Phi, psi and omega in degrees: 000319179299320179295323179295316179297319179297317179297319179293321178295317179297319179296317181295320179298319180292312185292327180293337180251018182252105183294331179297318180299316182287332175294314178295319179296326179295320178296314179293324180295327178297322177291318178295323179298316178298319182293324183277315184276332184309312181299343178284338184242344183239135177283105185290347175294338179287355175279353178274151180300150175062030179269333182222175176291126185286162170060038178258131178289169180304139181207179178294335179279317179233100190301324179248017177077187179230161180258184183287344178270003181078034176248146173275125187297321180298318178295323178297319179293320180297322179277321188281329181298310178295330177295316178294317178297319181296318178298315181293316181294318180294315179295318179296316180297312182294318180297316180290321179300315178295317181296317179296316181298309183291318181296317180293317180295316181298314184286327185282319184266341175052205178052224186297322179301315180295318182296318181293310182295318179295323178296316178295319180298312180296324178294317180295329180292338179278349182271124179294116183300320183297321179297317179296317180299320180294317180297315180295317182296319179291324181288316183285327179075317182234105181259128172272169178298318181294318180294321176300318180297317180296318181294315180296320178297322180293344181247010185230012182273349190291314180295315174301324180296317180291321179296314180293321179301315180297322180291318181292325178301325179279324182292324186292346180261002180288154184302319184293335175289319177295322178295323178295321177295317181294332180281357176096010179291140180288161179299319181296318180294319179297317182296317185282317188267333185252323185271307187301321178302327179282352179265356185302310180300316180293324179295316179295321178297318177296323181296317180296316178296320179293322178296316178298315179295323179294317178298317180297317179296317179296318178297320179300316177295318184292321179296332176278359179086015184255016179266191179292119185285334185255007181238121178293124173224169180296318181295317179292330176296317177294322179299313180295325178296320177293319183296322182262019173056044181295330180295310183286338180271359178076018180271068185296330182293347180277317186258334184293314181301313178296326177293320178297319178296318179296322178298315178300318181297311183290323178295317178298315178295322180294316180296317178297320179297319178297317180297318180289327176297321178295325178288318180289331181230087183304330179297325177297317179298321180292325179292323181285000000 
């Protein structure tokens, strides 16, 4: 427990003095702020079809205009941004949690456990995730945000598992781990109290990367029309804009706002990922 507290304090001191982390967090916080505060100023019912007069450009009545389905774009963004964030965060958390668990167990216990988990991981890495996602999406026909997150997580745990496995392989040979074994500590106690606290920076870095990848995979499915048809999301907004030829019709207010939100989201996640990479790998921070 003391080692865990020490690791958390060290992490907080670094992150509190890291401007890159706060720059990325500020971008993500702006999106969360819109999602939380937006419903207080925007009627989210206008995100439903046939709620307003369609094909209207931005005006004082509808700040970001309306689409061909009779939805107000601003209301769609207020509703769709948290849905996209929820899908990415849920998929990233589940994927990294599975990867950390399997990678740590495989590297710590070795032998048959390592061979089985590593074999499954290597096999899964040979399967194209997009192809699997397309097959599942076509088969299921109606994907919810939660189901999309579960499917993406089931196909994204392999890289975190390999990264964590490599880190645990080096940690398990350190002197303090041997001392813990000699003192009579059980394998489970060593793994939880001595190994896992040292994996926190790498785990958070993997989580940010997994979240970014999950959002990208979800957007890819939605742009192809395989996302949730009855739930406004950023990807589905772009899909409807493509379907109704908003680009060629000059309806920039339909496709530009969701793309701008996605750019802010990915830039924020990238900056946070760079900051966490510097924490997990101090040599990288010194080179930069």
